[in-house]
ZALOKOL-706015 format. One record per residue (C-alpha): residue in one letter; x, z, y; chain. Coordinates in steps of 0.001 Angstrom, whole numbers. Last residue first. Layout:
N
<node 'A', <X, Z, Y>, 'A'>,
...
END
This chain:
219
<node 'X', <4914, 38030, -123794>, 'A'>,
<node 'X', <1944, 39001, -125979>, 'A'>,
<node 'X', <4063, 41014, -128372>, 'A'>,
<node 'X', <5042, 43439, -125651>, 'A'>,
<node 'X', <1575, 43643, -124158>, 'A'>,
<node 'X', <-60, 44274, -127518>, 'A'>,
<node 'X', <2492, 46953, -128259>, 'A'>,
<node 'X', <1700, 48654, -124973>, 'A'>,
<node 'X', <-2051, 48309, -125480>, 'A'>,
<node 'X', <-1800, 49728, -129008>, 'A'>,
<node 'X', <207, 52701, -127782>, 'A'>,
<node 'X', <-2377, 53337, -125087>, 'A'>,
<node 'X', <-5156, 53244, -127690>, 'A'>,
<node 'X', <-3264, 55592, -130010>, 'A'>,
<node 'X', <-2560, 58011, -127165>, 'A'>,
<node 'X', <-6233, 57967, -126186>, 'A'>,
<node 'X', <-7335, 58588, -129770>, 'A'>,
<node 'X', <-4793, 61391, -130177>, 'A'>,
<node 'X', <-5962, 63070, -126990>, 'A'>,
<node 'X', <-9577, 62867, -128188>, 'A'>,
<node 'X', <-8652, 64477, -131516>, 'A'>,
<node 'X', <-6836, 67269, -129697>, 'A'>,
<node 'X', <-9794, 67852, -127387>, 'A'>,
<node 'X', <-12206, 67872, -130320>, 'A'>,
<node 'X', <-10022, 70334, -132264>, 'A'>,
<node 'X', <-9799, 72625, -129246>, 'A'>,
<node 'X', <-13573, 72461, -128787>, 'A'>,
<node 'X', <-14110, 73336, -132455>, 'A'>,
<node 'X', <-11925, 76448, -132162>, 'A'>,
<node 'X', <-13630, 77427, -128892>, 'A'>,
<node 'X', <-17033, 77505, -130663>, 'A'>,
<node 'X', <-15804, 79063, -133932>, 'A'>,
<node 'X', <-14365, 82295, -132542>, 'A'>,
<node 'X', <-17085, 83213, -130041>, 'A'>,
<node 'X', <-19682, 82173, -132615>, 'A'>,
<node 'X', <-18204, 84821, -134955>, 'A'>,
<node 'X', <-16115, 84477, -138122>, 'A'>,
<node 'X', <-15409, 87808, -139772>, 'A'>,
<node 'X', <-13315, 90786, -138680>, 'A'>,
<node 'X', <-9995, 89549, -140101>, 'A'>,
<node 'X', <-10725, 85924, -139187>, 'A'>,
<node 'X', <-8568, 83764, -141467>, 'A'>,
<node 'X', <-11259, 83649, -144157>, 'A'>,
<node 'X', <-13809, 82346, -141649>, 'A'>,
<node 'X', <-11369, 79636, -140564>, 'A'>,
<node 'X', <-11006, 78593, -144177>, 'A'>,
<node 'X', <-14811, 78440, -144517>, 'A'>,
<node 'X', <-15119, 76208, -141435>, 'A'>,
<node 'X', <-12208, 74011, -142592>, 'A'>,
<node 'X', <-13716, 73697, -146067>, 'A'>,
<node 'X', <-17112, 72758, -144638>, 'A'>,
<node 'X', <-15813, 69998, -142352>, 'A'>,
<node 'X', <-13346, 68736, -144975>, 'A'>,
<node 'X', <-16171, 68522, -147506>, 'A'>,
<node 'X', <-18419, 66694, -145046>, 'A'>,
<node 'X', <-15895, 63916, -144384>, 'A'>,
<node 'X', <-12875, 62870, -142308>, 'A'>,
<node 'X', <-13224, 65639, -139733>, 'A'>,
<node 'X', <-12516, 65697, -135983>, 'A'>,
<node 'X', <-14424, 62642, -134790>, 'A'>,
<node 'X', <-15634, 60855, -137914>, 'A'>,
<node 'X', <-17476, 63944, -139091>, 'A'>,
<node 'X', <-18074, 66153, -136030>, 'A'>,
<node 'X', <-21348, 65109, -134465>, 'A'>,
<node 'X', <-23371, 63803, -137386>, 'A'>,
<node 'X', <-21819, 66176, -139920>, 'A'>,
<node 'X', <-22619, 69220, -137823>, 'A'>,
<node 'X', <-20778, 72321, -136556>, 'A'>,
<node 'X', <-22730, 74874, -134524>, 'A'>,
<node 'X', <-21857, 78158, -132808>, 'A'>,
<node 'X', <-24630, 80687, -132367>, 'A'>,
<node 'X', <-26662, 82780, -129925>, 'A'>,
<node 'X', <-30274, 83990, -130022>, 'A'>,
<node 'X', <-30334, 85088, -133683>, 'A'>,
<node 'X', <-28114, 88114, -133028>, 'A'>,
<node 'X', <-28332, 89632, -136511>, 'A'>,
<node 'X', <-29143, 93256, -137494>, 'A'>,
<node 'X', <-32075, 93771, -135119>, 'A'>,
<node 'X', <-33788, 96963, -136342>, 'A'>,
<node 'X', <-30792, 98294, -138303>, 'A'>,
<node 'X', <-28366, 97590, -135463>, 'A'>,
<node 'X', <-24858, 96761, -136660>, 'A'>,
<node 'X', <-24985, 93637, -134503>, 'A'>,
<node 'X', <-24264, 90694, -136797>, 'A'>,
<node 'X', <-22802, 87513, -135379>, 'A'>,
<node 'X', <-24230, 84057, -136038>, 'A'>,
<node 'X', <-22676, 80805, -137315>, 'A'>,
<node 'X', <-24718, 77620, -137722>, 'A'>,
<node 'X', <-23622, 74932, -140194>, 'A'>,
<node 'X', <-25448, 71591, -140036>, 'A'>,
<node 'X', <-25432, 68865, -142705>, 'A'>,
<node 'X', <-27215, 65542, -142244>, 'A'>,
<node 'X', <-30367, 65334, -140165>, 'A'>,
<node 'X', <-31225, 66020, -136531>, 'A'>,
<node 'X', <-31779, 69790, -136628>, 'A'>,
<node 'X', <-32250, 71202, -133147>, 'A'>,
<node 'X', <-30128, 73746, -131287>, 'A'>,
<node 'X', <-30038, 75361, -127833>, 'A'>,
<node 'X', <-33790, 74862, -127363>, 'A'>,
<node 'X', <-34735, 78510, -127139>, 'A'>,
<node 'X', <-32442, 79806, -129904>, 'A'>,
<node 'X', <-35260, 81998, -131232>, 'A'>,
<node 'X', <-37664, 79072, -131248>, 'A'>,
<node 'X', <-35169, 76800, -132987>, 'A'>,
<node 'X', <-34658, 79544, -135566>, 'A'>,
<node 'X', <-38344, 79889, -136396>, 'A'>,
<node 'X', <-38767, 76108, -136558>, 'A'>,
<node 'X', <-35823, 75701, -138922>, 'A'>,
<node 'X', <-36991, 78650, -141049>, 'A'>,
<node 'X', <-40447, 77116, -141499>, 'A'>,
<node 'X', <-38891, 73676, -141937>, 'A'>,
<node 'X', <-36683, 74722, -144854>, 'A'>,
<node 'X', <-39394, 76904, -146380>, 'A'>,
<node 'X', <-41825, 73980, -146532>, 'A'>,
<node 'X', <-39138, 71590, -147793>, 'A'>,
<node 'X', <-38485, 73807, -150852>, 'A'>,
<node 'X', <-35341, 72677, -152713>, 'A'>,
<node 'X', <-34720, 73819, -156284>, 'A'>,
<node 'X', <-31815, 74490, -158663>, 'A'>,
<node 'X', <-28759, 75499, -156665>, 'A'>,
<node 'X', <-26025, 76893, -158931>, 'A'>,
<node 'X', <-25708, 74007, -159640>, 'A'>,
<node 'X', <-26074, 70845, -157561>, 'A'>,
<node 'X', <-24352, 68573, -160126>, 'A'>,
<node 'X', <-27357, 69018, -162423>, 'A'>,
<node 'X', <-29704, 67186, -160070>, 'A'>,
<node 'X', <-32150, 69257, -157986>, 'A'>,
<node 'X', <-35797, 69918, -158750>, 'A'>,
<node 'X', <-37745, 69234, -155571>, 'A'>,
<node 'X', <-40616, 71350, -154279>, 'A'>,
<node 'X', <-43714, 70488, -152322>, 'A'>,
<node 'X', <-45854, 73143, -150681>, 'A'>,
<node 'X', <-47896, 75975, -152210>, 'A'>,
<node 'X', <-45798, 79037, -151375>, 'A'>,
<node 'X', <-47950, 82171, -151528>, 'A'>,
<node 'X', <-44996, 84499, -152198>, 'A'>,
<node 'X', <-41623, 82780, -152371>, 'A'>,
<node 'X', <-40974, 81161, -155712>, 'A'>,
<node 'X', <-39097, 82478, -158736>, 'A'>,
<node 'X', <-38926, 80198, -161782>, 'A'>,
<node 'X', <-36574, 77648, -160237>, 'A'>,
<node 'X', <-33962, 80334, -159650>, 'A'>,
<node 'X', <-31004, 79324, -157461>, 'A'>,
<node 'X', <-33107, 78448, -154432>, 'A'>,
<node 'X', <-32685, 76078, -151493>, 'A'>,
<node 'X', <-34684, 75910, -148256>, 'A'>,
<node 'X', <-31801, 76989, -146018>, 'A'>,
<node 'X', <-28444, 77303, -147742>, 'A'>,
<node 'X', <-27190, 80768, -146816>, 'A'>,
<node 'X', <-23546, 81740, -146273>, 'A'>,
<node 'X', <-22508, 85384, -145945>, 'A'>,
<node 'X', <-19350, 86255, -143993>, 'A'>,
<node 'X', <-16972, 89233, -144144>, 'A'>,
<node 'X', <-15123, 88423, -147370>, 'A'>,
<node 'X', <-14437, 84807, -146516>, 'A'>,
<node 'X', <-16647, 81779, -147192>, 'A'>,
<node 'X', <-15076, 80057, -150193>, 'A'>,
<node 'X', <-16584, 81461, -153373>, 'A'>,
<node 'X', <-20102, 80095, -152801>, 'A'>,
<node 'X', <-18554, 76761, -151810>, 'A'>,
<node 'X', <-17395, 75968, -155346>, 'A'>,
<node 'X', <-20660, 74894, -156967>, 'A'>,
<node 'X', <-21728, 73331, -153662>, 'A'>,
<node 'X', <-19368, 70376, -153837>, 'A'>,
<node 'X', <-21782, 67745, -155170>, 'A'>,
<node 'X', <-24578, 69186, -153028>, 'A'>,
<node 'X', <-22630, 68730, -149782>, 'A'>,
<node 'X', <-21762, 65125, -150602>, 'A'>,
<node 'X', <-25416, 64483, -151426>, 'A'>,
<node 'X', <-26449, 65897, -148043>, 'A'>,
<node 'X', <-23875, 63831, -146124>, 'A'>,
<node 'X', <-24643, 60593, -147969>, 'A'>,
<node 'X', <-28397, 60693, -147566>, 'A'>,
<node 'X', <-30597, 62276, -150208>, 'A'>,
<node 'X', <-33015, 59978, -152105>, 'A'>,
<node 'X', <-35552, 62374, -153623>, 'A'>,
<node 'X', <-35210, 64372, -150423>, 'A'>,
<node 'X', <-32939, 67234, -149410>, 'A'>,
<node 'X', <-32564, 68664, -145905>, 'A'>,
<node 'X', <-29079, 70087, -145336>, 'A'>,
<node 'X', <-29104, 73195, -143113>, 'A'>,
<node 'X', <-26399, 75816, -143721>, 'A'>,
<node 'X', <-26917, 79216, -142130>, 'A'>,
<node 'X', <-23752, 81252, -141702>, 'A'>,
<node 'X', <-23835, 85018, -141148>, 'A'>,
<node 'X', <-21317, 87337, -139536>, 'A'>,
<node 'X', <-19727, 90772, -139743>, 'A'>,
<node 'X', <-21412, 91744, -143017>, 'A'>,
<node 'X', <-22175, 95401, -143666>, 'A'>,
<node 'X', <-23840, 94770, -147058>, 'A'>,
<node 'X', <-27071, 96519, -146034>, 'A'>,
<node 'X', <-26999, 94988, -142563>, 'A'>,
<node 'X', <-26387, 91442, -143814>, 'A'>,
<node 'X', <-29079, 91922, -146469>, 'A'>,
<node 'X', <-31659, 93057, -143943>, 'A'>,
<node 'X', <-30797, 90225, -141567>, 'A'>,
<node 'X', <-31047, 87564, -144250>, 'A'>,
<node 'X', <-34453, 88836, -145363>, 'A'>,
<node 'X', <-35593, 88855, -141708>, 'A'>,
<node 'X', <-34473, 85238, -141390>, 'A'>,
<node 'X', <-36849, 84412, -144227>, 'A'>,
<node 'X', <-36695, 83327, -147885>, 'A'>,
<node 'X', <-33662, 85122, -149280>, 'A'>,
<node 'X', <-32411, 84351, -152776>, 'A'>,
<node 'X', <-29632, 86262, -154488>, 'A'>,
<node 'X', <-26280, 85326, -155977>, 'A'>,
<node 'X', <-25121, 88255, -158040>, 'A'>,
<node 'X', <-22948, 90983, -156541>, 'A'>,
<node 'X', <-19320, 91402, -157594>, 'A'>,
<node 'X', <-18298, 92103, -154006>, 'A'>,
<node 'X', <-15875, 89421, -152862>, 'A'>,
<node 'X', <-16008, 86710, -155508>, 'A'>,
<node 'X', <-19752, 86769, -156138>, 'A'>,
<node 'X', <-21294, 87271, -152725>, 'A'>,
<node 'X', <-20895, 84257, -150459>, 'A'>,
<node 'X', <-23370, 81577, -151494>, 'A'>,
<node 'X', <-26534, 83324, -150345>, 'A'>,
<node 'X', <-29676, 81345, -151019>, 'A'>,
<node 'X', <-32488, 80242, -148765>, 'A'>,
END
C-alpha cells in the first residue's frame, strides 16, 4: 500500500506500507484523525473504473485533507523495494500511473482478506474502485478502529449519485477537507445516504414530470 496524503500537508515523502499494522503505526505517529483505504485491483487489462482512477492518481495524493491519510492497497511507489519474502506476481504500471509504479496482487488480496475478517462480513470487494474510511483511536496499541467503516464504491455509487470515478473520489476528498477534525465513518455514511436520497427524489420527480408531459401530449 502507499500513502497518498503526506506531501502537501506535512512535507513528508510518500512512503509505502504493506500491512494494516504499518498503516496504524504511521497514523498514530503522525496523529491522523482518520484513514482511507482505496481498493482498485489492477490487471494487465484494467477495467474502466480502475484505469480512470490510475489516470488521475498523480493529483489525488494532494487532495485528501490535512487530517486524513489515503492508502492504495497493493500499490507501491518504488519498484525496487518489495515487501519481505514476497514471491507473487507483480505488474509494472503504465507511465500515467505515476507516482505509483507497481501493483502486487498478493499484497492486495492479503490485506483485503485481513480487512474483511476484521469487519466481520460488513464489506467485501466486488471489483472497481472502493474507498473505505476508518477512524483513529489515539491508542498506541490499537491506533485504528478496523471494525467499523464507511464505504463508497464505483459499482454502487457511480451512475446513482456520481457521474464517474473522478467525481466520486474528488467529492470524498473534498468532504474530508471540509471536516475540521478529519473525515470519520460517522461523517461519511450519513453524507452518502443524504446524497442517495436526494438523487432518488430527483429521479422520481423526473419520472413524474415525464408522465405528466406524456399525458398532456398524448391527448
